mmCIF file as Biopython writes it, N, C-alpha, C and O atoms, coordinates in Angstrom:
data_model
#
loop_
_atom_site.group_PDB
_atom_site.id
_atom_site.type_symbol
_atom_site.label_atom_id
_atom_site.label_alt_id
_atom_site.label_comp_id
_atom_site.label_asym_id
_atom_site.label_entity_id
_atom_site.label_seq_id
_atom_site.pdbx_PDB_ins_code
_atom_site.Cartn_x
_atom_site.Cartn_y
_atom_site.Cartn_z
_atom_site.occupancy
_atom_site.B_iso_or_equiv
_atom_site.auth_seq_id
_atom_site.auth_asym_id
_atom_site.pdbx_PDB_model_num
ATOM 1   N N  . MET A ? 1  ? 0.847   -1.175 0.000   1.0 0.0 1  A 1 
ATOM 2   C CA . MET A ? 1  ? 0.000   0.000  0.000   1.0 0.0 1  A 1 
ATOM 3   C C  . MET A ? 1  ? 0.889   1.234  0.000   1.0 0.0 1  A 1 
ATOM 4   O O  . MET A ? 1  ? 1.790   1.363  0.829   1.0 0.0 1  A 1 
ATOM 5   N N  . LYS A ? 2  ? 0.629   2.136  -0.935  1.0 0.0 2  A 1 
ATOM 6   C CA . LYS A ? 2  ? 1.413   3.358  -1.015  1.0 0.0 2  A 1 
ATOM 7   C C  . LYS A ? 2  ? 0.852   4.465  -0.122  1.0 0.0 2  A 1 
ATOM 8   O O  . LYS A ? 2  ? 1.601   5.110  0.612   1.0 0.0 2  A 1 
ATOM 9   N N  . ARG A ? 3  ? -0.455  4.686  -0.184  1.0 0.0 3  A 1 
ATOM 10  C CA . ARG A ? 3  ? -1.070  5.707  0.659   1.0 0.0 3  A 1 
ATOM 11  C C  . ARG A ? 3  ? -2.580  5.558  0.642   1.0 0.0 3  A 1 
ATOM 12  O O  . ARG A ? 3  ? -3.147  4.968  -0.278  1.0 0.0 3  A 1 
ATOM 13  N N  . MET A ? 4  ? -3.224  6.096  1.666   1.0 0.0 4  A 1 
ATOM 14  C CA . MET A ? 4  ? -4.680  6.164  1.718   1.0 0.0 4  A 1 
ATOM 15  C C  . MET A ? 4  ? -5.124  7.360  0.885   1.0 0.0 4  A 1 
ATOM 16  O O  . MET A ? 4  ? -4.400  8.348  0.761   1.0 0.0 4  A 1 
ATOM 17  N N  . HIS A ? 5  ? -6.305  7.261  0.325   1.0 0.0 5  A 1 
ATOM 18  C CA . HIS A ? 5  ? -6.870  8.327  -0.502  1.0 0.0 5  A 1 
ATOM 19  C C  . HIS A ? 5  ? -8.279  8.622  0.006   1.0 0.0 5  A 1 
ATOM 20  O O  . HIS A ? 5  ? -9.102  7.716  0.131   1.0 0.0 5  A 1 
ATOM 21  N N  . VAL A ? 6  ? -8.550  9.886  0.296   1.0 0.0 6  A 1 
ATOM 22  C CA . VAL A ? 6  ? -9.872  10.293 0.776   1.0 0.0 6  A 1 
ATOM 23  C C  . VAL A ? 6  ? -10.320 11.513 -0.026  1.0 0.0 6  A 1 
ATOM 24  O O  . VAL A ? 6  ? -9.551  12.457 -0.206  1.0 0.0 6  A 1 
ATOM 25  N N  . HIS A ? 7  ? -11.547 11.492 -0.501  1.0 0.0 7  A 1 
ATOM 26  C CA . HIS A ? 7  ? -12.128 12.603 -1.249  1.0 0.0 7  A 1 
ATOM 27  C C  . HIS A ? 7  ? -13.341 13.094 -0.464  1.0 0.0 7  A 1 
ATOM 28  O O  . HIS A ? 7  ? -14.254 12.322 -0.171  1.0 0.0 7  A 1 
ATOM 29  N N  . VAL A ? 8  ? -13.344 14.388 -0.123  1.0 0.0 8  A 1 
ATOM 30  C CA . VAL A ? 8  ? -14.405 14.969 0.690   1.0 0.0 8  A 1 
ATOM 31  C C  . VAL A ? 8  ? -15.020 16.138 -0.074  1.0 0.0 8  A 1 
ATOM 32  O O  . VAL A ? 8  ? -14.299 17.011 -0.555  1.0 0.0 8  A 1 
ATOM 33  N N  . ALA A ? 9  ? -16.336 16.158 -0.188  1.0 0.0 9  A 1 
ATOM 34  C CA . ALA A ? 9  ? -17.034 17.310 -0.756  1.0 0.0 9  A 1 
ATOM 35  C C  . ALA A ? 9  ? -17.348 18.272 0.385   1.0 0.0 9  A 1 
ATOM 36  O O  . ALA A ? 9  ? -17.781 17.849 1.457   1.0 0.0 9  A 1 
ATOM 37  N N  . VAL A ? 10 ? -17.129 19.564 0.156   1.0 0.0 10 A 1 
ATOM 38  C CA . VAL A ? 10 ? -17.330 20.560 1.207   1.0 0.0 10 A 1 
ATOM 39  C C  . VAL A ? 10 ? -18.208 21.692 0.690   1.0 0.0 10 A 1 
ATOM 40  O O  . VAL A ? 10 ? -18.285 21.936 -0.515  1.0 0.0 10 A 1 
ATOM 41  N N  . ASP A ? 11 ? -18.864 22.377 1.614   1.0 0.0 11 A 1 
ATOM 42  C CA . ASP A ? 11 ? -19.699 23.518 1.248   1.0 0.0 11 A 1 
ATOM 43  C C  . ASP A ? 11 ? -18.876 24.798 1.078   1.0 0.0 11 A 1 
ATOM 44  O O  . ASP A ? 11 ? -19.222 25.655 0.265   1.0 0.0 11 A 1 
ATOM 45  N N  . ASP A ? 12 ? -17.797 24.925 1.838   1.0 0.0 12 A 1 
ATOM 46  C CA . ASP A ? 12 ? -16.989 26.146 1.832   1.0 0.0 12 A 1 
ATOM 47  C C  . ASP A ? 12 ? -15.529 25.734 1.672   1.0 0.0 12 A 1 
ATOM 48  O O  . ASP A ? 12 ? -14.874 25.357 2.643   1.0 0.0 12 A 1 
ATOM 49  N N  . LEU A ? 13 ? -15.030 25.808 0.458   1.0 0.0 13 A 1 
ATOM 50  C CA . LEU A ? 13 ? -13.669 25.338 0.178   1.0 0.0 13 A 1 
ATOM 51  C C  . LEU A ? 13 ? -12.623 26.132 0.953   1.0 0.0 13 A 1 
ATOM 52  O O  . LEU A ? 13 ? -11.713 25.539 1.531   1.0 0.0 13 A 1 
ATOM 53  N N  . GLN A ? 14 ? -12.731 27.457 0.978   1.0 0.0 14 A 1 
ATOM 54  C CA . GLN A ? 14 ? -11.715 28.267 1.666   1.0 0.0 14 A 1 
ATOM 55  C C  . GLN A ? 14 ? -11.670 27.964 3.160   1.0 0.0 14 A 1 
ATOM 56  O O  . GLN A ? 14 ? -10.592 27.882 3.749   1.0 0.0 14 A 1 
ATOM 57  N N  . ARG A ? 15 ? -12.819 27.802 3.761   1.0 0.0 15 A 1 
ATOM 58  C CA . ARG A ? 15 ? -12.870 27.442 5.186   1.0 0.0 15 A 1 
ATOM 59  C C  . ARG A ? 15 ? -12.232 26.070 5.409   1.0 0.0 15 A 1 
ATOM 60  O O  . ARG A ? 15 ? -11.500 25.872 6.379   1.0 0.0 15 A 1 
ATOM 61  N N  . SER A ? 16 ? -12.509 25.132 4.516   1.0 0.0 16 A 1 
ATOM 62  C CA . SER A ? 16 ? -11.937 23.790 4.637   1.0 0.0 16 A 1 
ATOM 63  C C  . SER A ? 16 ? -10.432 23.801 4.429   1.0 0.0 16 A 1 
ATOM 64  O O  . SER A ? 16 ? -9.711  23.064 5.102   1.0 0.0 16 A 1 
ATOM 65  N N  . ILE A ? 17 ? -9.946  24.628 3.505   1.0 0.0 17 A 1 
ATOM 66  C CA . ILE A ? 17 ? -8.500  24.738 3.297   1.0 0.0 17 A 1 
ATOM 67  C C  . ILE A ? 17 ? -7.833  25.239 4.577   1.0 0.0 17 A 1 
ATOM 68  O O  . ILE A ? 17 ? -6.796  24.716 4.984   1.0 0.0 17 A 1 
ATOM 69  N N  . ARG A ? 18 ? -8.425  26.250 5.211   1.0 0.0 18 A 1 
ATOM 70  C CA . ARG A ? 18 ? -7.855  26.749 6.473   1.0 0.0 18 A 1 
ATOM 71  C C  . ARG A ? 18 ? -7.849  25.648 7.538   1.0 0.0 18 A 1 
ATOM 72  O O  . ARG A ? 18 ? -6.860  25.473 8.250   1.0 0.0 18 A 1 
ATOM 73  N N  . PHE A ? 19 ? -8.965  24.904 7.644   1.0 0.0 19 A 1 
ATOM 74  C CA . PHE A ? 19 ? -9.064  23.841 8.642   1.0 0.0 19 A 1 
ATOM 75  C C  . PHE A ? 19 ? -8.020  22.753 8.412   1.0 0.0 19 A 1 
ATOM 76  O O  . PHE A ? 19 ? -7.273  22.414 9.330   1.0 0.0 19 A 1 
ATOM 77  N N  . TYR A ? 20 ? -7.956  22.204 7.208   1.0 0.0 20 A 1 
ATOM 78  C CA . TYR A ? 20 ? -7.024  21.107 6.941   1.0 0.0 20 A 1 
ATOM 79  C C  . TYR A ? 20 ? -5.573  21.576 6.941   1.0 0.0 20 A 1 
ATOM 80  O O  . TYR A ? 20 ? -4.684  20.810 7.314   1.0 0.0 20 A 1 
ATOM 81  N N  . SER A ? 21 ? -5.315  22.812 6.535   1.0 0.0 21 A 1 
ATOM 82  C CA . SER A ? 21 ? -3.947  23.339 6.606   1.0 0.0 21 A 1 
ATOM 83  C C  . SER A ? 21 ? -3.475  23.403 8.050   1.0 0.0 21 A 1 
ATOM 84  O O  . SER A ? 21 ? -2.322  23.085 8.342   1.0 0.0 21 A 1 
ATOM 85  N N  . ALA A ? 22 ? -4.365  23.815 8.963   1.0 0.0 22 A 1 
ATOM 86  C CA . ALA A ? 22 ? -4.015  23.840 10.390  1.0 0.0 22 A 1 
ATOM 87  C C  . ALA A ? 22 ? -3.882  22.420 10.930  1.0 0.0 22 A 1 
ATOM 88  O O  . ALA A ? 22 ? -2.953  22.129 11.683  1.0 0.0 22 A 1 
ATOM 89  N N  . LEU A ? 23 ? -4.803  21.534 10.553  1.0 0.0 23 A 1 
ATOM 90  C CA . LEU A ? 23 ? -4.762  20.154 11.032  1.0 0.0 23 A 1 
ATOM 91  C C  . LEU A ? 23 ? -3.474  19.448 10.620  1.0 0.0 23 A 1 
ATOM 92  O O  . LEU A ? 23 ? -2.848  18.769 11.433  1.0 0.0 23 A 1 
ATOM 93  N N  . PHE A ? 24 ? -3.079  19.610 9.356   1.0 0.0 24 A 1 
ATOM 94  C CA . PHE A ? 24 ? -1.894  18.927 8.828   1.0 0.0 24 A 1 
ATOM 95  C C  . PHE A ? 24 ? -0.617  19.742 8.985   1.0 0.0 24 A 1 
ATOM 96  O O  . PHE A ? 24 ? 0.470   19.237 8.701   1.0 0.0 24 A 1 
ATOM 97  N N  . ALA A ? 25 ? -0.724  20.996 9.434   1.0 0.0 25 A 1 
ATOM 98  C CA . ALA A ? 25 ? 0.425   21.904 9.513   1.0 0.0 25 A 1 
ATOM 99  C C  . ALA A ? 25 ? 1.125   21.980 8.163   1.0 0.0 25 A 1 
ATOM 100 O O  . ALA A ? 25 ? 2.353   21.973 8.080   1.0 0.0 25 A 1 
ATOM 101 N N  . ALA A ? 26 ? 0.312   22.053 7.099   1.0 0.0 26 A 1 
ATOM 102 C CA . ALA A ? 26 ? 0.841   22.123 5.735   1.0 0.0 26 A 1 
ATOM 103 C C  . ALA A ? 26 ? -0.213  22.721 4.818   1.0 0.0 26 A 1 
ATOM 104 O O  . ALA A ? 26 ? -1.410  22.485 4.981   1.0 0.0 26 A 1 
ATOM 105 N N  . GLU A ? 27 ? 0.254   23.500 3.853   1.0 0.0 27 A 1 
ATOM 106 C CA . GLU A ? 27 ? -0.639  24.050 2.847   1.0 0.0 27 A 1 
ATOM 107 C C  . GLU A ? 27 ? -0.914  22.975 1.786   1.0 0.0 27 A 1 
ATOM 108 O O  . GLU A ? 27 ? -0.132  22.033 1.658   1.0 0.0 27 A 1 
ATOM 109 N N  . PRO A ? 28 ? -2.002  23.095 1.031   1.0 0.0 28 A 1 
ATOM 110 C CA . PRO A ? 28 ? -2.281  22.116 -0.020  1.0 0.0 28 A 1 
ATOM 111 C C  . PRO A ? 28 ? -1.173  22.109 -1.072  1.0 0.0 28 A 1 
ATOM 112 O O  . PRO A ? 28 ? -0.559  23.141 -1.341  1.0 0.0 28 A 1 
ATOM 113 N N  . SER A ? 29 ? -0.924  20.948 -1.660  1.0 0.0 29 A 1 
ATOM 114 C CA . SER A ? 29 ? 0.072   20.849 -2.725  1.0 0.0 29 A 1 
ATOM 115 C C  . SER A ? 29 ? -0.488  21.395 -4.029  1.0 0.0 29 A 1 
ATOM 116 O O  . SER A ? 29 ? 0.272   21.861 -4.877  1.0 0.0 29 A 1 
ATOM 117 N N  . ILE A ? 30 ? -1.800  21.346 -4.204  1.0 0.0 30 A 1 
ATOM 118 C CA . ILE A ? 30 ? -2.476  21.890 -5.387  1.0 0.0 30 A 1 
ATOM 119 C C  . ILE A ? 30 ? -3.739  22.600 -4.921  1.0 0.0 30 A 1 
ATOM 120 O O  . ILE A ? 30 ? -4.499  22.067 -4.113  1.0 0.0 30 A 1 
ATOM 121 N N  . THR A ? 31 ? -3.957  23.806 -5.437  1.0 0.0 31 A 1 
ATOM 122 C CA . THR A ? 31 ? -5.181  24.544 -5.157  1.0 0.0 31 A 1 
ATOM 123 C C  . THR A ? 31 ? -5.719  25.103 -6.466  1.0 0.0 31 A 1 
ATOM 124 O O  . THR A ? 31 ? -4.989  25.735 -7.229  1.0 0.0 31 A 1 
ATOM 125 N N  . LYS A ? 32 ? -6.995  24.866 -6.716  1.0 0.0 32 A 1 
ATOM 126 C CA . LYS A ? 32 ? -7.704  25.421 -7.874  1.0 0.0 32 A 1 
ATOM 127 C C  . LYS A ? 32 ? -8.971  26.079 -7.350  1.0 0.0 32 A 1 
ATOM 128 O O  . LYS A ? 32 ? -9.285  25.916 -6.171  1.0 0.0 32 A 1 
ATOM 129 N N  . PRO A ? 33 ? -9.715  26.817 -8.170  1.0 0.0 33 A 1 
ATOM 130 C CA . PRO A ? 33 ? -10.915 27.494 -7.676  1.0 0.0 33 A 1 
ATOM 131 C C  . PRO A ? 33 ? -11.931 26.571 -6.990  1.0 0.0 33 A 1 
ATOM 132 O O  . PRO A ? 33 ? -12.642 26.999 -6.081  1.0 0.0 33 A 1 
ATOM 133 N N  . ASP A ? 34 ? -11.997 25.314 -7.421  1.0 0.0 34 A 1 
ATOM 134 C CA . ASP A ? 34 ? -12.985 24.395 -6.834  1.0 0.0 34 A 1 
ATOM 135 C C  . ASP A ? 34 ? -12.344 23.139 -6.263  1.0 0.0 34 A 1 
ATOM 136 O O  . ASP A ? 34 ? -13.016 22.119 -6.112  1.0 0.0 34 A 1 
ATOM 137 N N  . TYR A ? 35 ? -11.037 23.197 -5.938  1.0 0.0 35 A 1 
ATOM 138 C CA . TYR A ? 35 ? -10.306 21.971 -5.624  1.0 0.0 35 A 1 
ATOM 139 C C  . TYR A ? 35 ? -9.071  22.275 -4.794  1.0 0.0 35 A 1 
ATOM 140 O O  . TYR A ? 35 ? -8.381  23.266 -5.033  1.0 0.0 35 A 1 
ATOM 141 N N  . ALA A ? 36 ? -8.797  21.423 -3.825  1.0 0.0 36 A 1 
ATOM 142 C CA . ALA A ? 36 ? -7.543  21.501 -3.081  1.0 0.0 36 A 1 
ATOM 143 C C  . ALA A ? 36 ? -7.093  20.076 -2.779  1.0 0.0 36 A 1 
ATOM 144 O O  . ALA A ? 36 ? -7.919  19.203 -2.513  1.0 0.0 36 A 1 
ATOM 145 N N  . LYS A ? 37 ? -5.779  19.842 -2.821  1.0 0.0 37 A 1 
ATOM 146 C CA . LYS A ? 37 ? -5.258  18.494 -2.573  1.0 0.0 37 A 1 
ATOM 147 C C  . LYS A ? 37 ? -4.007  18.574 -1.712  1.0 0.0 37 A 1 
ATOM 148 O O  . LYS A ? 37 ? -3.129  19.406 -1.937  1.0 0.0 37 A 1 
ATOM 149 N N  . TRP A ? 38 ? -3.947  17.696 -0.726  1.0 0.0 38 A 1 
ATOM 150 C CA . TRP A ? 38 ? -2.757  17.524 0.109   1.0 0.0 38 A 1 
ATOM 151 C C  . TRP A ? 38 ? -2.176  16.156 -0.189  1.0 0.0 38 A 1 
ATOM 152 O O  . TRP A ? 38 ? -2.903  15.163 -0.178  1.0 0.0 38 A 1 
ATOM 153 N N  . MET A ? 39 ? -0.883  16.085 -0.454  1.0 0.0 39 A 1 
ATOM 154 C CA . MET A ? 39 ? -0.164  14.820 -0.605  1.0 0.0 39 A 1 
ATOM 155 C C  . MET A ? 39 ? 0.774   14.718 0.590   1.0 0.0 39 A 1 
ATOM 156 O O  . MET A ? 39 ? 1.903   15.209 0.552   1.0 0.0 39 A 1 
ATOM 157 N N  . LEU A ? 40 ? 0.299   14.082 1.641   1.0 0.0 40 A 1 
ATOM 158 C CA . LEU A ? 40 ? 1.042   14.022 2.894   1.0 0.0 40 A 1 
ATOM 159 C C  . LEU A ? 40 ? 1.957   12.809 2.936   1.0 0.0 40 A 1 
ATOM 160 O O  . LEU A ? 40 ? 1.631   11.752 2.396   1.0 0.0 40 A 1 
ATOM 161 N N  . GLU A ? 41 ? 3.090   12.971 3.574   1.0 0.0 41 A 1 
ATOM 162 C CA . GLU A ? 41 ? 4.036   11.867 3.740   1.0 0.0 41 A 1 
ATOM 163 C C  . GLU A ? 41 ? 3.889   11.192 5.093   1.0 0.0 41 A 1 
ATOM 164 O O  . GLU A ? 41 ? 4.189   10.005 5.227   1.0 0.0 41 A 1 
ATOM 165 N N  . ASP A ? 42 ? 3.428   11.933 6.103   1.0 0.0 42 A 1 
ATOM 166 C CA . ASP A ? 42 ? 3.283   11.353 7.432   1.0 0.0 42 A 1 
ATOM 167 C C  . ASP A ? 42 ? 2.055   11.934 8.101   1.0 0.0 42 A 1 
ATOM 168 O O  . ASP A ? 42 ? 2.149   13.022 8.669   1.0 0.0 42 A 1 
ATOM 169 N N  . PRO A ? 43 ? 0.928   11.282 8.067   1.0 0.0 43 A 1 
ATOM 170 C CA . PRO A ? 43 ? 0.704   9.945  7.523   1.0 0.0 43 A 1 
ATOM 171 C C  . PRO A ? 43 ? 0.617   9.997  6.000   1.0 0.0 43 A 1 
ATOM 172 O O  . PRO A ? 43 ? 0.359   11.053 5.421   1.0 0.0 43 A 1 
ATOM 173 N N  . ARG A ? 44 ? 0.832   8.859  5.361   1.0 0.0 44 A 1 
ATOM 174 C CA . ARG A ? 44 ? 0.809   8.794  3.891   1.0 0.0 44 A 1 
ATOM 175 C C  . ARG A ? 44 ? -0.639  8.801  3.409   1.0 0.0 44 A 1 
ATOM 176 O O  . ARG A ? 44 ? -1.265  7.759  3.213   1.0 0.0 44 A 1 
ATOM 177 N N  . VAL A ? 45 ? -1.144  10.023 3.228   1.0 0.0 45 A 1 
ATOM 178 C CA . VAL A ? 45 ? -2.540  10.223 2.848   1.0 0.0 45 A 1 
ATOM 179 C C  . VAL A ? 45 ? -2.608  11.220 1.704   1.0 0.0 45 A 1 
ATOM 180 O O  . VAL A ? 45 ? -1.865  12.201 1.674   1.0 0.0 45 A 1 
ATOM 181 N N  . LYS A ? 46 ? -3.499  10.961 0.774   1.0 0.0 46 A 1 
ATOM 182 C CA . LYS A ? 46 ? -3.843  11.959 -0.238  1.0 0.0 46 A 1 
ATOM 183 C C  . LYS A ? 46 ? -5.265  12.409 0.068   1.0 0.0 46 A 1 
ATOM 184 O O  . LYS A ? 46 ? -6.200  11.611 -0.007  1.0 0.0 46 A 1 
ATOM 185 N N  . LEU A ? 47 ? -5.432  13.679 0.411   1.0 0.0 47 A 1 
ATOM 186 C CA . LEU A ? 47 ? -6.749  14.213 0.739   1.0 0.0 47 A 1 
ATOM 187 C C  . LEU A ? 47 ? -7.141  15.212 -0.331  1.0 0.0 47 A 1 
ATOM 188 O O  . LEU A ? 47 ? -6.392  16.139 -0.640  1.0 0.0 47 A 1 
ATOM 189 N N  . ARG A ? 48 ? -8.319  15.012 -0.890  1.0 0.0 48 A 1 
ATOM 190 C CA . ARG A ? 48 ? -8.852  15.951 -1.877  1.0 0.0 48 A 1 
ATOM 191 C C  . ARG A ? 48 ? -10.142 16.542 -1.336  1.0 0.0 48 A 1 
ATOM 192 O O  . ARG A ? 48 ? -10.979 15.835 -0.774  1.0 0.0 48 A 1 
ATOM 193 N N  . ASN A ? 49 ? -10.286 17.821 -1.509  1.0 0.0 49 A 1 
ATOM 194 C CA . ASN A ? 49 ? -11.537 18.515 -1.158  1.0 0.0 49 A 1 
ATOM 195 C C  . ASN A ? 49 ? -12.134 19.075 -2.432  1.0 0.0 49 A 1 
ATOM 196 O O  . ASN A ? 49 ? -11.410 19.545 -3.310  1.0 0.0 49 A 1 
ATOM 197 N N  . LEU A ? 50 ? -13.411 19.029 -2.533  1.0 0.0 50 A 1 
ATOM 198 C CA . LEU A ? 50 ? -14.108 19.708 -3.614  1.0 0.0 50 A 1 
ATOM 199 C C  . LEU A ? 50 ? -15.176 20.591 -3.013  1.0 0.0 50 A 1 
ATOM 200 O O  . LEU A ? 50 ? -15.853 20.193 -2.065  1.0 0.0 50 A 1 
ATOM 201 N N  . SER A ? 51 ? -15.334 21.783 -3.551  1.0 0.0 51 A 1 
ATOM 202 C CA . SER A ? 51 ? -16.431 22.628 -3.097  1.0 0.0 51 A 1 
ATOM 203 C C  . SER A ? 51 ? -17.721 22.101 -3.698  1.0 0.0 51 A 1 
ATOM 204 O O  . SER A ? 51 ? -17.696 21.354 -4.676  1.0 0.0 51 A 1 
ATOM 205 N N  . ALA A ? 52 ? -18.841 22.484 -3.121  1.0 0.0 52 A 1 
ATOM 206 C CA . ALA A ? 52 ? -20.133 22.084 -3.671  1.0 0.0 52 A 1 
ATOM 207 C C  . ALA A ? 52 ? -20.272 22.698 -5.050  1.0 0.0 52 A 1 
ATOM 208 O O  . ALA A ? 52 ? -19.911 23.856 -5.258  1.0 0.0 52 A 1 
ATOM 209 N N  . GLY A ? 53 ? -20.782 21.941 -5.976  1.0 0.0 53 A 1 
ATOM 210 C CA . GLY A ? 53 ? -20.942 22.434 -7.334  1.0 0.0 53 A 1 
ATOM 211 C C  . GLY A ? 53 ? -22.073 21.720 -8.021  1.0 0.0 53 A 1 
ATOM 212 O O  . GLY A ? 53 ? -22.770 20.921 -7.395  1.0 0.0 53 A 1 
ATOM 213 N N  . PRO A ? 54 ? -22.276 21.987 -9.299  1.0 0.0 54 A 1 
ATOM 214 C CA . PRO A ? 54 ? -23.369 21.331 -10.011 1.0 0.0 54 A 1 
ATOM 215 C C  . PRO A ? 54 ? -23.127 19.831 -10.105 1.0 0.0 54 A 1 
ATOM 216 O O  . PRO A ? 54 ? -21.979 19.398 -10.202 1.0 0.0 54 A 1 
ATOM 217 N N  . PRO A ? 55 ? -24.178 19.039 -10.076 1.0 0.0 55 A 1 
ATOM 218 C CA . PRO A ? 55 ? -24.006 17.589 -10.159 1.0 0.0 55 A 1 
ATOM 219 C C  . PRO A ? 55 ? -23.493 17.180 -11.519 1.0 0.0 55 A 1 
ATOM 220 O O  . PRO A ? 55 ? -23.752 17.847 -12.521 1.0 0.0 55 A 1 
ATOM 221 N N  . SER A ? 56 ? -22.761 16.076 -11.550 1.0 0.0 56 A 1 
ATOM 222 C CA . SER A ? 56 ? -22.344 15.526 -12.837 1.0 0.0 56 A 1 
ATOM 223 C C  . SER A ? 56 ? -23.542 14.812 -13.447 1.0 0.0 56 A 1 
ATOM 224 O O  . SER A ? 56 ? -24.528 14.550 -12.758 1.0 0.0 56 A 1 
ATOM 225 N N  . ARG A ? 57 ? -23.464 14.502 -14.707 1.0 0.0 57 A 1 
ATOM 226 C CA . ARG A ? 57 ? -24.576 13.838 -15.379 1.0 0.0 57 A 1 
ATOM 227 C C  . ARG A ? 57 ? -24.753 12.410 -14.911 1.0 0.0 57 A 1 
ATOM 228 O O  . ARG A ? 57 ? -25.851 11.862 -15.010 1.0 0.0 57 A 1 
ATOM 229 N N  . SER A ? 58 ? -23.707 11.798 -14.409 1.0 0.0 58 A 1 
ATOM 230 C CA . SER A ? 58 ? -23.774 10.381 -14.057 1.0 0.0 58 A 1 
ATOM 231 C C  . SER A ? 58 ? -24.007 10.128 -12.575 1.0 0.0 58 A 1 
ATOM 232 O O  . SER A ? 58 ? -24.110 8.970  -12.169 1.0 0.0 58 A 1 
ATOM 233 N N  . ARG A ? 59 ? -24.094 11.161 -11.759 1.0 0.0 59 A 1 
ATOM 234 C CA . ARG A ? 59 ? -24.235 10.986 -10.311 1.0 0.0 59 A 1 
ATOM 235 C C  . ARG A ? 59 ? -25.411 11.774 -9.781  1.0 0.0 59 A 1 
ATOM 236 O O  . ARG A ? 59 ? -25.941 12.667 -10.442 1.0 0.0 59 A 1 
ATOM 237 N N  . SER A ? 60 ? -25.805 11.420 -8.569  1.0 0.0 60 A 1 
ATOM 238 C CA . SER A ? 60 ? -26.834 12.195 -7.893  1.0 0.0 60 A 1 
ATOM 239 C C  . SER A ? 60 ? -26.250 13.545 -7.505  1.0 0.0 60 A 1 
ATOM 240 O O  . SER A ? 60 ? -25.029 13.702 -7.517  1.0 0.0 60 A 1 
ATOM 241 N N  . PRO A ? 61 ? -27.085 14.528 -7.161  1.0 0.0 61 A 1 
ATOM 242 C CA . PRO A ? 61 ? -26.564 15.851 -6.784  1.0 0.0 61 A 1 
ATOM 243 C C  . PRO A ? 61 ? -25.539 15.762 -5.656  1.0 0.0 61 A 1 
ATOM 244 O O  . PRO A ? 61 ? -25.668 14.944 -4.745  1.0 0.0 61 A 1 
ATOM 245 N N  . ARG A ? 62 ? -24.529 16.610 -5.735  1.0 0.0 62 A 1 
ATOM 246 C CA . ARG A ? 62 ? -23.473 16.605 -4.711  1.0 0.0 62 A 1 
ATOM 247 C C  . ARG A ? 62 ? -24.002 17.139 -3.397  1.0 0.0 62 A 1 
ATOM 248 O O  . ARG A ? 62 ? -24.895 17.985 -3.357  1.0 0.0 62 A 1 
ATOM 249 N N  . HIS A ? 63 ? -23.434 16.628 -2.336  1.0 0.0 63 A 1 
ATOM 250 C CA . HIS A ? 63 ? -23.715 17.118 -0.996  1.0 0.0 63 A 1 
ATOM 251 C C  . HIS A ? 63 ? -22.428 17.016 -0.204  1.0 0.0 63 A 1 
ATOM 252 O O  . HIS A ? 63 ? -21.502 16.311 -0.605  1.0 0.0 63 A 1 
ATOM 253 N N  . SER A ? 64 ? -22.364 17.717 0.921   1.0 0.0 64 A 1 
ATOM 254 C CA . SER A ? 64 ? -21.161 17.691 1.749   1.0 0.0 64 A 1 
ATOM 255 C C  . SER A ? 64 ? -20.942 16.315 2.336   1.0 0.0 64 A 1 
ATOM 256 O O  . SER A ? 64 ? -21.893 15.573 2.585   1.0 0.0 64 A 1 
ATOM 257 N N  . GLY A ? 65 ? -19.688 15.980 2.553   1.0 0.0 65 A 1 
ATOM 258 C CA . GLY A ? 65 ? -19.335 14.721 3.188   1.0 0.0 65 A 1 
ATOM 259 C C  . GLY A ? 65 ? -18.340 13.935 2.359   1.0 0.0 65 A 1 
ATOM 260 O O  . GLY A ? 65 ? -17.948 14.348 1.267   1.0 0.0 65 A 1 
ATOM 261 N N  . ARG A ? 66 ? -17.941 12.792 2.901   1.0 0.0 66 A 1 
ATOM 262 C CA . ARG A ? 66 ? -16.975 11.952 2.210   1.0 0.0 66 A 1 
ATOM 263 C C  . ARG A ? 66 ? -17.577 11.458 0.911   1.0 0.0 66 A 1 
ATOM 264 O O  . ARG A ? 66 ? -18.692 10.937 0.897   1.0 0.0 66 A 1 
ATOM 265 N N  . ARG A ? 67 ? -16.845 11.619 -0.180  1.0 0.0 67 A 1 
ATOM 266 C CA . ARG A ? 67 ? -17.309 11.164 -1.490  1.0 0.0 67 A 1 
ATOM 267 C C  . ARG A ? 67 ? -16.805 9.749  -1.773  1.0 0.0 67 A 1 
ATOM 268 O O  . ARG A ? 67 ? -17.575 8.893  -2.210  1.0 0.0 67 A 1 
ATOM 269 N N  . HIS A ? 68 ? -15.541 9.503  -1.531  1.0 0.0 68 A 1 
ATOM 270 C CA . HIS A ? 68 ? -14.996 8.160  -1.716  1.0 0.0 68 A 1 
ATOM 271 C C  . HIS A ? 68 ? -13.654 8.043  -1.020  1.0 0.0 68 A 1 
ATOM 272 O O  . HIS A ? 68 ? -13.056 9.047  -0.633  1.0 0.0 68 A 1 
ATOM 273 N N  . GLY A ? 69 ? -13.194 6.848  -0.865  1.0 0.0 69 A 1 
ATOM 274 C CA . GLY A ? 69 ? -11.893 6.575  -0.268  1.0 0.0 69 A 1 
ATOM 275 C C  . GLY A ? 69 ? -11.279 5.389  -0.972  1.0 0.0 69 A 1 
ATOM 276 O O  . GLY A ? 69 ? -11.976 4.643  -1.660  1.0 0.0 69 A 1 
ATOM 277 N N  . GLY A ? 70 ? -9.994  5.207  -0.808  1.0 0.0 70 A 1 
ATOM 278 C CA . GLY A ? 70 ? -9.337  4.094  -1.452  1.0 0.0 70 A 1 
ATOM 279 C C  . GLY A ? 70 ? -7.916  3.914  -0.964  1.0 0.0 70 A 1 
ATOM 280 O O  . GLY A ? 70 ? -7.443  4.643  -0.092  1.0 0.0 70 A 1 
ATOM 281 N N  . ILE A ? 71 ? -7.258  2.953  -1.528  1.0 0.0 71 A 1 
ATOM 282 C CA . ILE A ? 71 ? -5.864  2.653  -1.219  1.0 0.0 71 A 1 
ATOM 283 C C  . ILE A ? 71 ? -5.104  2.652  -2.519  1.0 0.0 71 A 1 
ATOM 284 O O  . ILE A ? 71 ? -5.493  1.983  -3.476  1.0 0.0 71 A 1 
ATOM 285 N N  . GLU A ? 72 ? -4.012  3.407  -2.557  1.0 0.0 72 A 1 
ATOM 286 C CA . GLU A ? 72 ? -3.166  3.439  -3.758  1.0 0.0 72 A 1 
ATOM 287 C C  . GLU A ? 72 ? -2.023  2.477  -3.586  1.0 0.0 72 A 1 
ATOM 288 O O  . GLU A ? 72 ? -1.188  2.346  -4.481  1.0 0.0 72 A 1 
#
């Protein structure tokens, strides 16, 4: 196993970036208008946040909370 992967949908991306940056004592490795990602080494976790946005055509409408998780 290389790292855990967690994807979380959030209502307020900027607030979540501040929260996770304080929690991990690290800024996101990638930040976009609707996306932030941390690639942490200790613990080996990849955390992605997405702000609430329009639903995709293949999924139900987005809501806050964990979207998916996995192991890389």
